[in-house]
C-alpha positions in Angstrom: 98.7 136.5 89.7 95.8 135.2 92.1 97.0 135.6 95.7 97.7 131.6 96.4 99.8 132.2 93.4 101.8 135.4 94.9 101.6 133.2 98.4 104.8 130.8 98.9 103.8 127.7 100.2 105.5 125.6 102.6 107.5 122.6 101.1 108.5 119.8 103.7 111.5 117.1 101.7 112.2 114.2 103.8 115.5 113.3 102.7 117.3 109.8 104.8 119.9 109.2 101.8 121.8 112.3 99.6 119.1 112.9 96.7 116.4 114.9 95.4 118.8 117.8 94.6 116.9 118.9 91.6 113.2 118.7 93.5 114.6 121.0 95.6 115.7 123.7 93.0 112.5 123.6 91.3 110.3 124.1 94.6 112.8 127.5 95.2 112.9 128.3 91.9 108.6 128.5 91.8 108.6 130.4 95.1 108.4 128.0 98.0 109.6 128.2 101.6 111.2 124.6 101.6 112.5 122.7 104.5 114.8 119.8 104.1 115.0 116.8 107.1 117.8 114.0 107.1 119.6 111.7 109.4 122.3 113.4 110.9 125.2 111.2 108.4 124.0 112.8 105.7 124.1 116.4 106.9 127.3 117.7 105.4 126.4 116.0 102.2 126.1 118.8 99.0 122.8 120.0 100.0 121.8 122.9 97.6 122.3 124.6 100.3 121.1 128.4 98.6 117.7 126.7 98.1 116.6 125.7 101.5 114.8 127.7 104.4 116.2 125.2 107.0 118.0 122.2 106.7 117.3 119.7 109.9 118.9 116.2 110.9 117.4 114.0 113.0 119.1 110.9 114.7 119.8 108.6 112.4 117.8 105.8 114.5 115.1 108.2 114.4 111.2 106.5 114.0 108.0 108.3 112.3 106.8 109.5 115.8 110.7 112.0 116.1 109.3 113.0 112.1 105.8 113.9 113.5 107.1 115.8 116.7 109.0 117.8 114.4 107.2 118.9 111.7 104.7 119.6 114.7 107.2 121.8 116.2 108.0 123.4 112.6 104.7 124.0 112.1 104.5 126.5 115.6 106.0 129.3 112.6 105.0 127.8 109.3 102.0 125.5 108.7 103.1 122.8 105.8 101.1 122.9 102.6 103.5 119.7 101.1 105.3 116.7 102.2 107.3 114.9 99.9 109.7 111.8 100.6 113.1 112.3 98.1 113.9 108.9 99.2 112.6 105.1 99.6 113.0 104.9 103.1 110.8 107.9 103.7 107.7 107.3 101.7 105.6 105.7 104.7 106.9 108.3 106.9 105.7 111.0 104.7 102.5 109.3 105.0 102.5 108.8 108.6 103.2 112.7 108.5 100.4 113.8 106.2 97.6 111.2 108.2 98.8 113.2 111.6 98.0 116.8 109.6 95.3 116.0 107.4 97.6 116.9 104.3 96.9 116.1 101.0 98.5 113.3 98.9 99.6 109.5 99.9 98.2 107.7 102.9 99.7 104.8 104.4 97.3 102.3 103.2 99.1 102.9 99.6 102.6 103.9 100.6 102.6 100.8 102.5 101.7 99.0 99.5 105.1 100.6 97.6 106.8 99.4 99.8 105.8 96.3 101.0 106.8 94.0 98.0 103.9 91.3 99.5 101.6 93.8 98.8 102.3 94.6 95.7 102.0 91.6 94.1 99.0 91.2 95.4 98.3 94.3 93.9 99.8 93.6 91.0 98.4 90.6 90.1 94.4 91.8 91.6 94.7 94.5 88.7 96.1 91.6 85.5 99.3 92.3 85.8 101.4 89.4 85.5 103.9 88.3 89.0 106.2 85.4 89.3 104.5 83.1 91.7 105.5 83.7 94.9 104.8 82.4 98.7 105.2 84.7 102.2 107.0 82.7 104.7 104.3 82.6 107.3 102.2 79.0 106.6 104.7 76.2 106.2 101.5 74.1 104.5 101.5 77.6 101.9 105.6 77.0 101.8 104.9 73.2 101.2 102.8 73.5 98.5 104.9 76.1 97.0 108.0 74.5 96.9 106.2 71.6 95.9 104.5 73.1 92.5 107.4 75.9 91.9 110.4 74.8 90.2 113.7 75.5 91.5 115.5 77.9 92.2 113.7 80.8 93.7 114.5 84.3 94.9 113.9 85.0 98.6 113.5 88.9 99.2 112.9 90.8 102.0 109.2 92.6 102.0 110.3 96.0 103.0 113.8 96.2 101.3 115.2 98.5 98.2 116.5 97.2 95.3 118.9 94.0 95.7 119.6 94.3 99.5 118.8 91.1 101.1 117.4 89.4 97.8 119.4 86.0 97.4 118.8 83.1 95.1 117.5 79.7 96.6 118.2 76.4 95.2 117.3 73.4 97.0 113.5 72.9 99.2 116.1 71.9 102.8 117.7 75.7 102.2 114.5 77.6 102.1 113.3 75.7 105.7 116.9 76.2 106.7 117.1 79.8 105.7 113.3 80.3 108.1 114.3 78.6 111.1 117.4 81.4 111.0 115.0 84.0 110.2 113.0 82.8 112.9 115.8 82.9 115.7 117.1 86.6 114.8 116.5 89.0 117.6 114.7 91.8 115.7 111.5 91.0 115.3 111.7 92.6 111.8 113.6 90.1 110.3 112.3 86.9 111.4 110.7 85.0 108.5 107.0 86.7 108.1 108.9 89.7 107.0 109.9 87.9 103.7 109.2 85.9 100.3 109.1 83.4 98.1 108.8 84.1 94.6 109.2 82.1 91.4 112.7 83.1 89.9 112.8 83.8 86.1 115.5 83.9 83.6 115.2 87.1 81.5 116.5 90.6 80.9 115.5 93.1 83.3 113.7 96.8 82.3 112.3 99.8 84.3 109.9 102.1 84.0 110.4 105.7 85.2 106.6 107.7 85.5 105.9 110.8 86.5 101.9 110.6 87.6 99.5 113.1 87.8 95.7 112.6 88.2 96.6 109.2 89.0 97.4 109.5 85.2 100.5 108.5 83.8 101.4 111.5 82.1 105.0 111.0 81.6 107.3 107.5 80.6 110.1 106.4 79.5 111.6 103.1 79.7 115.5 101.5 80.0 116.6 98.2 79.7 119.9 97.0 82.3 122.7 95.4 81.0 122.6 92.6 83.3 120.6 92.1 86.2 120.5 94.2 89.3 120.7 91.0 91.2 123.7 90.0 89.5 125.6 93.3 89.5 125.3 93.0 93.6 126.0 89.7 93.8 129.1 89.6 91.7 130.0 92.9 91.3 130.7 94.6 87.9 129.8 97.4 86.3 126.0 98.3 86.1 124.3 99.5 82.9 120.9 100.9 81.7 120.3 102.3 78.4 117.1 103.4 76.6 115.4 101.1 74.7 114.6 101.4 70.9 111.5 104.5 71.0 108.0 103.0 69.4 109.3 98.9 69.6 106.2 96.5 71.0 108.3 96.1 74.0 108.4 100.0 74.5 104.8 100.0 73.9 104.1 96.6 75.9 106.1 97.7 78.7 104.3 101.3 79.0 100.9 99.6 78.4 101.8 97.2 81.6 102.9 100.3 83.9 99.4 102.1 83.3 98.0 99.3 84.7 99.9 98.7 87.3 100.1 102.4 89.0 96.2 102.3 88.2 95.7 99.3 90.0 98.1 100.1 93.2 96.8 103.8 93.5 99.3 106.5 92.4 97.6 109.7 92.5 100.3 112.1 92.3 104.4 112.0 92.0 107.1 109.1 90.7 107.2 106.1 90.0 110.4 103.5 89.3 108.9 100.2 88.2 111.2 97.1 87.3 110.0 94.3 85.2 111.8 91.0 83.7 111.6 90.1 79.8 111.2 86.2 80.3 113.5 83.7 77.9 111.1 80.9 78.3 108.2 82.4 77.4 108.6 86.7 76.5 106.3 87.7 78.5 106.8 90.6 81.2 107.1 89.9 84.6 106.5 92.6 87.0 108.9 92.7 89.9 108.5 95.5 92.0 107.6 99.3 92.1 108.9 102.2 94.3 106.7 105.8 94.4 110.1 107.7 93.6 112.7 108.4 91.4 114.7 105.6 90.4 118.6 105.8 92.1 121.7 105.3 89.9 121.7 108.4 87.9 118.0 106.9 86.0 116.8 110.6 86.2 120.1 112.2 84.5 119.9 109.0 82.0 116.5 110.0 80.8 116.8 113.7 81.2 120.3 112.8 78.2 117.6 111.1 76.3 114.7 113.1 76.1 115.4 116.6 77.8 112.7 115.9 80.4 114.6 116.0 84.4 112.0 113.8 86.7 112.7 115.2 90.2 111.9 118.8 88.1 108.8 117.9 87.1 107.5 115.9 89.9 107.7 119.7 92.0 105.8 121.3 89.4 102.7 119.2 89.6 103.0 119.1 93.3 103.5 122.7 93.3 100.4 123.0 91.2 97.8 121.2 93.1 99.1 122.7 95.8 98.1 126.1 94.7 94.4 124.6 93.6 91.7 126.1 95.5 89.6 123.7 97.1 86.6 124.1 95.7 89.0 123.6 92.1 90.1 120.4 94.1 86.2 119.5 94.8 84.9 120.0 91.2 87.7 118.2 89.5 87.7 114.9 91.9 83.8 114.2 90.6 85.7 114.3 87.0 86.2 110.1 87.0 86.3 109.8 83.8 88.8 112.0 82.9 90.9 110.2 85.9 90.6 107.1 84.5 92.0 108.2 81.0 95.7 107.3 81.4 98.0 108.0 78.8 102.2 108.1 78.6 104.8 109.4 76.5 104.6 106.6 74.7 100.8 106.4 73.9 99.1 106.7 70.7 96.6 109.4 72.6 98.4 112.2 74.8 96.6 113.2 78.2 94.2 116.1 77.6 96.8 118.1 80.0 100.5 118.7 80.8 99.9 120.8 84.0 103.9 120.3 85.8 105.0 119.6 82.4 107.4 122.0 81.4 106.5 121.4 77.7 104.3 119.0 76.0 105.1 115.9 75.6 105.8 115.6 71.3 108.1 118.3 71.9 110.0 115.7 74.2 113.8 114.3 72.3 113.2 111.1 71.6 117.5 110.3 71.3 118.9 107.5 73.1 120.8 108.0 76.6 122.6 105.0 79.0 125.0 105.2 81.3 127.3 102.9 83.1 128.9 103.0 87.2 130.9 100.9 89.5 132.4 101.1 92.3 135.7 102.4 92.2 139.3 101.8 93.9 139.7 105.4 94.6 138.1 107.9 96.4 137.8 110.3 93.7 138.6 108.6 90.5 139.4 110.0 87.3 137.4 109.6 83.9 139.3 112.1 82.1 140.5 109.6 79.9 137.3 108.7 78.8 136.3 111.8 76.6 133.9 110.8 73.3 131.6 113.4 72.4 128.6 111.5 73.6 129.8 111.6 76.8 126.9 114.1 79.0 127.4 113.4 82.3 130.3 112.2 85.1 129.1 110.8 88.1 130.4 112.9 91.2 130.5 110.2 94.0 133.1 109.3 96.5 134.1 105.7 95.1 132.1 105.7 92.4 132.9 106.1 88.5 130.2 106.8 86.0 129.5 108.2 82.5 126.4 109.1 80.6 126.2 109.3 77.3 123.9 110.4 74.4 123.6 109.7 70.5 120.0 109.9 68.2 121.4 105.7 67.2 122.0 103.8 70.2 123.6 101.3 68.5 126.5 103.9 69.4 125.0 103.8 72.9 125.7 100.3 73.1 128.8 100.6 71.2 130.2 102.9 74.2 128.7 101.4 77.5 129.8 97.5 76.7 133.6 99.2 75.7 133.3 101.4 78.8 132.4 98.7 80.5 135.5 96.8 80.1 137.8 99.3 80.6 136.0 100.2 83.8 136.9 96.5 84.9 140.5 97.7 84.7 140.7 101.1 85.9 138.1 101.6 89.0 135.8 98.2 90.0 136.0 97.0 93.0 133.6 95.1 95.0 132.2 95.1 98.4 129.8 91.7 99.7 126.4 92.8 98.9 124.2 94.1 101.9 122.6 91.6 103.9 119.9 94.9 105.0 120.2 98.5 104.3 122.1 100.5 106.3 
C-alpha cells in the first residue's frame, strides 16, 4: 500500500437536506475522515453517525460566507481534500468553498450552469441538444416576440429552484404580463422577474437519465420513465411513479446519446448527474428539460440499484476517493490526454470506457433487470405497507408521511403491472394532497 493510499483523506460533505447516507458510508469504508455539515433543522435526522467523524450544524439561514468560514475553522485541525455537495442547494456553496481553498472539483461557473435553468438551457442548445424554446423574463421586447411566435400554453420556471417547485403553466399572454408585474413587486430581489424563465410547453412522456461521470466521461447511465410528469403530480397530487425503460430499446439508446452530449457540453468532469427529457407527443423528439449535478431524489438511486446492482452514491464516492489519491504528477499527465477524455461512453453504449476506475464491478456484469417505484404523500405519519406483500417488493420507503414501494423483476411488464395496481391502492390507503411549493423551504 502506498503512502497516498494509507493516509486518510478528509472529505467534507454538505447536505442541506437528509441525503447521501450511502456516500458517507462508502467514504468511511474506504478509510476517509468524514465531516458532515448540515442545517440545524436536519440535525436530528437518521444520519449514519457511526461513519461521521464530525457532524456540524449551521443556522438554517446560513449563507456561503458562513460555510467558507466554517471550513476555514475546521482546516485549522484537518486540511480538506474534497468538498462534496450531497444536495442540489449545496452545489454552488461547495463550488465557492473549493475555489476559496483551491481544491479540486467543480468551480462556481460550472456549478452555476447546473443550477440556473437559463444558463443550462443555453449551454444545452449550444451543445446541439434539442431544447424547448425559451425566453428570460427580462426584456419586454424579447418577451413580446416569444409570445407572438410560440403558441400557448407556456411554462413559467424559477431559474434556480429544483423539481416542480415554483413551476406553473400559463395560458394567456395577459397572464404573462400580470405575472411579470407581480414578480417585480416582490420584496426579495431574488424573486423578481429576471430570475424566471418562460418556456414552450411540450406535451409528452417525461424520462430521466441518471449518470456517474469520471474524467468527463459517462461511465454509467440508467434511463427511467415517469408514470406521470412530475409537474402534474406536484399540482394535482396522486402517486409518483418511475420505472426502468426497455433495455436496448431505441429510446434508451437515444437518451444515452443525448445525455453524453449534454454532460460534455455542460462541462461536468466528475460526479453524479440527473437529467430530465420529454418525448414530444407531436414529433417524437426528445427535448431537454433540466439537469442537476447530483444523484436524483425520490429514491431514484434505490430503483437503479434494484435493476442493475449498482449504487450511484457508492460509485460516486469511489471515484472521488480514487481521484483524490492520485498524485499530482499522475493528474498532470492524465490531463494532457484530451483524446481519452473525449471518448465518453455509457453502460448502454456499444463500446465500453477504457477504464471503469471507481466502479465496483465491470459494466458488463451489472444486472439488466427492471425496477420501479410508487411513492406518495401519506395521511399517516408512519404508513403501514405490510398489506403489500408481493415477492417483487425489494424496498419500502422510510420517511414520515410518505408511502413508497420499490419492485424488481426480470420482466418490465410485471413491474408495470405492480406499479399500476399499487398506484390505485395508494389512492385509497395513503394519498394526501398538499398545495405545491412556490419556493423551496
